[in-house]
C-alpha positions in Angstrom: 24.4 -19.0 21.0 23.8 -18.4 24.7 27.0 -16.4 24.8 25.9 -14.1 22.0 24.4 -10.8 22.9 20.7 -10.4 22.4 20.7 -7.5 20.2 23.1 -9.6 17.9 20.7 -12.6 17.9 17.8 -10.4 17.1 19.2 -7.7 14.5 21.7 -9.7 13.0 20.0 -13.6 12.8 16.4 -13.3 13.2 15.9 -10.5 10.7 16.8 -13.1 8.1 14.3 -15.6 9.2 10.6 -16.3 7.9 8.1 -14.2 9.5 6.4 -17.2 10.9 9.5 -18.3 12.6 9.9 -14.6 14.3 6.3 -15.0 15.3 7.2 -18.1 17.3 10.4 -16.3 18.6 8.4 -13.8 20.5 7.5 -16.3 22.9 10.9 -17.0 23.9 10.9 -14.3 26.7 9.6 -10.7 27.4 12.9 -9.2 26.1 12.8 -11.1 22.8 9.4 -9.9 22.4 9.8 -6.4 23.1 12.6 -6.3 20.6 11.2 -8.3 17.7 7.8 -5.7 18.0 10.0 -2.5 17.3 9.6 -0.8 14.2 13.7 -0.9 13.7 13.2 -4.8 13.8 10.3 -4.7 11.3 11.9 -2.2 8.9 15.4 -4.4 8.8 13.3 -7.6 8.4 11.4 -6.3 5.5 14.2 -4.8 4.0 15.9 -8.4 4.2 12.7 -9.9 2.4 13.3 -7.1 -0.7 16.1 -9.6 -1.7 14.9 -11.2 -5.4 15.0 -14.6 -3.9 12.6 -14.0 -1.2 10.0 -11.9 -3.2 6.3 -13.5 -3.0 3.3 -12.4 -4.7 0.0 -13.0 -2.8 -3.1 -13.6 -5.2 -6.9 -13.8 -4.3 -9.1 -15.7 -6.6 -12.7 -16.5 -5.6 -12.6 -18.2 -2.4 -9.0 -18.7 -2.3 -5.7 -16.9 -1.3 -2.3 -18.2 -2.2 1.4 -17.0 -2.2 3.7 -17.7 -4.9 7.5 -16.9 -5.3 8.4 -14.7 -8.0 11.0 -16.6 -10.5 12.6 -13.6 -12.1 14.4 -15.5 -15.0 11.2 -16.6 -16.3 8.9 -13.8 -15.5 6.7 -16.2 -13.8 5.5 -17.3 -10.8 6.8 -20.9 -8.6 4.5 -23.1 -6.8 2.0 -21.7 -4.7 1.0 -22.3 -1.0 -2.5 -21.6 -0.1 -3.3 -19.1 2.7 -6.5 -19.6 4.8 -8.8 -16.8 5.3 -9.2 -16.1 9.2 -12.6 -14.4 8.7 -15.9 -15.2 7.2 -16.2 -14.4 3.4 -18.3 -15.1 0.4 -17.2 -15.6 -3.4 -15.1 -12.6 -4.9 -15.2 -10.8 -1.5 -11.9 -9.8 -0.3 -10.2 -6.9 -2.0 -6.8 -5.5 -0.9 -6.9 -1.6 -0.5 -3.4 -0.8 1.1 -0.5 -2.8 2.7 2.6 -2.0 4.8 5.3 -4.3 6.0 3.2 -7.4 5.6 0.0 -5.9 6.9 -3.0 -5.7 4.9 -5.9 -3.3 5.1 -8.9 -4.9 3.0 -12.4 -4.6 2.3 -15.3 -7.5 2.5 -17.2 -6.2 -0.4 -20.5 -7.8 0.5 -20.3 -5.9 4.1 -18.4 -3.0 3.0 -16.1 -3.6 6.2 -12.7 -2.8 6.5 -10.1 -5.1 8.2 -6.4 -5.3 9.0 -5.1 -8.7 8.4 -1.7 -10.2 8.7 -1.7 -13.2 6.1 1.6 -14.7 7.7 0.4 -14.9 11.2 -3.5 -15.0 10.2 -4.2 -12.4 13.0 -6.9 -9.8 11.7 -8.9 -7.0 13.3 -12.1 -5.6 12.1 -12.4 -1.8 11.7 -16.1 -1.4 11.5 -18.1 0.4 14.4 -21.6 0.6 15.2 -21.4 4.3 14.6 -20.6 3.8 10.9 -17.0 4.1 10.9 -14.5 1.7 8.9 -17.1 0.9 6.0 -15.7 1.2 2.6 -17.6 2.3 -0.7 -15.5 1.3 -4.1 -14.8 4.2 -6.4 -15.9 6.8 -3.5 -13.6 6.3 -0.7 -9.7 6.2 -0.5 -7.5 4.5 2.2 -3.8 4.7 3.2 -2.1 2.5 5.7 0.9 4.2 7.4 3.1 4.1 10.7 3.8 7.3 12.7 6.9 8.4 14.4 5.6 6.6 17.8 5.4 3.1 15.7 1.5 3.2 15.7 0.0 1.3 12.7 -2.9 3.8 11.4 -5.3 3.9 8.6 -6.4 7.0 7.1 -9.8 6.8 5.5 -11.2 9.3 3.1 -14.8 9.2 2.8 -17.0 10.8 -0.1 -20.8 10.8 0.8 -23.3 12.9 -1.1 -21.1 15.7 -1.6 -19.6 15.6 1.9 -16.1 14.5 2.4 -15.0 13.3 5.8 -11.3 12.3 6.9 -11.0 9.7 9.6 -7.8 8.3 11.0 -7.8 4.6 12.7 -5.0 3.9 15.6 -4.5 0.2 16.1 -2.5 1.3 19.2 -5.8 2.8 20.9 -8.3 0.6 18.8 -10.7 3.7 17.7 -11.5 6.2 15.0 -11.2 10.0 15.1 -11.9 12.6 12.7 -9.3 15.2 11.2 -9.9 18.4 9.3 -9.3 18.3 5.4 -9.2 21.5 3.6 -9.1 20.9 0.1 -11.0 22.0 -3.2 -14.7 21.4 -3.2 -14.6 19.9 -6.8 -12.6 17.1 -5.4 -15.6 15.7 -3.8 -17.3 15.4 -7.2 -17.7 11.5 -8.3 -15.9 12.5 -11.5 -12.8 12.5 -9.5 -10.7 9.1 -9.0 -8.7 8.7 -5.8 -6.5 6.1 -5.6 -5.0 4.2 -2.6 -2.6 6.1 -0.5 1.2 5.2 -0.7 3.3 5.6 2.2 6.9 6.9 1.5 9.1 9.0 3.7 6.6 9.9 6.5 3.8 10.8 3.7 0.9 9.2 2.2 0.2 10.1 -1.4 -2.7 9.9 -3.3 -3.5 10.7 -6.8 -6.6 12.4 -7.8 -7.4 12.2 -11.3 -10.7 13.7 -13.2 -12.6 11.4 -15.2 -12.5 12.9 -18.7 -10.3 14.2 -21.2 -8.0 17.3 -20.3 -9.4 16.9 -16.8 -7.7 18.2 -13.6 -4.7 15.9 -12.0 -3.0 16.5 -8.7 -1.3 14.8 -5.9 -2.8 15.1 -2.3 0.0 14.5 0.4 -0.8 13.8 4.2 2.1 14.2 6.5 1.5 11.3 9.1 3.0 13.0 11.8 1.5 16.7 11.6 -1.5 15.3 9.9 -1.5 18.2 7.8 -2.6 18.0 3.9 -1.1 19.7 0.9 -1.6 19.4 -2.7 1.4 19.1 -5.3 1.5 19.1 -9.1 1.1 15.9 -11.0 4.0 15.0 -13.3 4.0 16.8 -16.4 2.4 14.3 -18.7 0.2 15.4 -21.9 -3.6 15.6 -21.3 -4.5 14.2 -24.7 -6.2 11.2 -23.4 -7.2 9.6 -20.0 -4.6 10.2 -17.4 -3.9 7.6 -14.6 -0.9 7.5 -12.1 0.0 4.4 -9.9 2.6 5.0 -7.4 5.1 3.0 -5.6 7.6 3.2 -2.7 11.0 2.2 -3.6 13.9 2.3 -0.9 11.6 5.2 0.7 11.5 7.1 -2.3 8.1 7.8 -4.2 7.9 6.8 -8.0 5.1 7.1 -10.1 4.1 5.3 -13.3 2.2 7.9 -15.1 -0.1 6.9 -18.4 -1.9 9.0 -21.0 -3.6 8.1 -24.2 -6.8 6.3 -25.4 -5.8 4.0 -28.3 -2.2 3.7 -26.9 -0.9 4.2 -23.8 1.9 6.2 -23.0 3.6 5.5 -19.8 6.6 7.3 -18.0 8.0 6.7 -14.6 8.8 9.7 -12.6 10.4 10.2 -9.3 9.6 12.6 -6.7 12.3 15.0 -5.4 11.1 17.4 -3.1 7.7 18.6 -4.5 9.0 18.0 -8.1 9.1 15.4 -10.6 11.7 13.9 -12.5 11.3 11.8 -15.5 13.2 8.1 -14.9 12.3 6.7 -18.2 9.7 6.2 -21.1 7.9 3.1 -22.3 6.8 2.0 -25.5 3.3 2.8 -26.3 1.1 -0.1 -25.1 -2.2 -0.8 -26.6 -5.2 -1.2 -24.0 -6.6 -3.1 -22.5 -4.3 -3.4 -19.6 -4.5 -2.9 -15.9 -2.2 -0.1 -15.1 -1.6 -1.5 -11.6 -0.9 -4.9 -12.9 1.4 -3.6 -15.6 3.2 -1.4 -12.9 3.9 -4.1 -10.5 5.5 -6.3 -13.3 8.0 -3.5 -14.6 8.8 -2.4 -11.1 10.0 -5.8 -10.2 11.9 -5.8 -13.4 13.6 -2.5 -13.1 14.4 -2.5 -9.3 15.2 -6.1 -8.6 19.0 -5.5 -9.2 19.3 -2.3 -7.1 16.9 -3.9 -4.3 19.1 -7.3 -4.2 
């Protein structure tokens, strides 16, 4: 082992070991710490974890948090391991808002505080400040977690308060919030629009914005994480005969969306974004509600892409 070049050890061997062991390996020397902290290492290590045998799901239930392996053959979960919350919380208090490379952005529902939390290392960071930054209100706010070209993990927080929209970016590197401009249509400030959490793909955060009645407006708001510019693109061309929902997922750095429409039965189509245009990948049989679209999409995404990911 001592005769192997450091880059071979780090990028060919340590990218295959569990995240906890990677954390311990950072204490070997300064060179290892620097290499194991790079975005290149994180990206390769995360891609290895996408192999089916490495898939895990994190479940939060009341006061407990557990991690379960996924058994694809039976569409079930394996035996769980308990994850201890490193921060004070109450019953049914922790909501996961966004995730990226094993890092979670969560909200404590009783205090409205935003936190960054790594369940593997148990490290966490409170994002709330005395000047009211870092507080999240469900059904009004939207959050997206991303990493920019400088390998700085950031949180985009879109806040709607009494008809006023504010957009703020938290930088983990400088540990502070700042305001950025957001030019959009005034009607998107209305509580009649539902904003999804941001999905990070290809250097852009994507938010679905859907109006809460039949035949309402549905759009996708895009945030370029390096230029910090916003733009609006069309929603997939789904029928507007019922309530419309969209759940976005990142598969191999390409944005896909499950778009549903309907009332008594949901019609669900899978779309992929090519440039600024949507291409339909497949259609699913009508599904009777009640069903959580986000949960349904998690299950179907796993089944559709498990072969290509592996």
